[in-house]
N, C-alpha and C positions, 0 to 999 in steps of 0.2 A: 483487528491486529494491529497494536502498534508496536514496530521496530526502530532500532538506531541505525540511523544510514550515516555514513563518515563524510562529515565535512570538514574542509580545507582548513578553517580558523575555530572553530568550536570541537573539533575532534568528533562530535556525532552529533544529530541532532531527530529528534522524534518523527517519524514517518507512520501515518495511519494508511493501513492498507484495506479498502472497503469493499466487499461484494455487493455488487449494488442491487439495490431490488427492481420489479419491472418498471416504475418510475425515474429509475438511476439516483443521482445526489444532486444537491445544490451544494458546491464545494463552499461557497462565500458564508450560507446560512450556518455548516455543521463547523467554521472555522469561528462564526460568532459564537457559535455557542458552547464550543470548546474555552474559548476566553473568559467567559463569564466566571464559570466557579475554578478553573485551573492558573498556576502561577504563570506568568509569560514563558518562563524553559519548560514548562509542560505540554504548551500547546504544539501539537504537528505542526511541521515547517510545511511540509505536503500534505495532500491526500491523495492517493493512487488507487484507481479502481482496479481489481484484479478480477479474473474468472473465477478463482475459488484458491479458499486456503490452503496449502499445501499441507497435507497429515501422512501421520504414521497407520500402519493398520488396525493401532489401538485408538484412533483418532485424536490423537495428540497431534495439534500443531508445530510445525516444523520451522520455524523462525529463520534458523541461519540457511534454509534452503532459499525461503521469500525471499532474501535479499541477496543470494549467490546470481550474480552472472550466468552460471549456469542454467539457469530457470529459465526457460524461453517460454513465452505469450505463445497460444494459439492463435491470435491476430495481435493487431496493434490496439494499446490502450489508450488513455486519455489520463494525463498527469494534471493535477489541481493544484498551482504553488499560488498561494494569497489569492486564491479566485483569476490565476491567470492560467488557460488552460494550453499545455505544451503537448508534445508528440513522446510519450514514453519511448525510450531505447531498448525495449525488450527486455526488459531485466525482471518483471513483474509478470504475473496474471500464467494462465497453462492449465492443466489439467492438476488436481490435486494428488499427492503423493501416491505413486500407483499405481494410477488411473492410464488405462494406455490412451497412446496419442489418437484422434480420428482417424 
């Protein structure tokens, strides 16, 4: 899922929200693969791991909720920005929309 995230200079930048598989993700490789077919402005500025994509009852992705500061994670997630691992501030991740907290 790719969403626009507020940026102080550009207005918005694309951010990829990824639910990793069992082996996790390699951010540098994923960003390199995005750079080949996409224009520079379309390449995600960050790749963020999330636990699940927030969804409605009809299974549509709720992208405003994914970028909302009210959407708290179950635990801290890793944020990948140009190959650098940063600690997420708790804005992404957590249960899918409508799922109970554990």
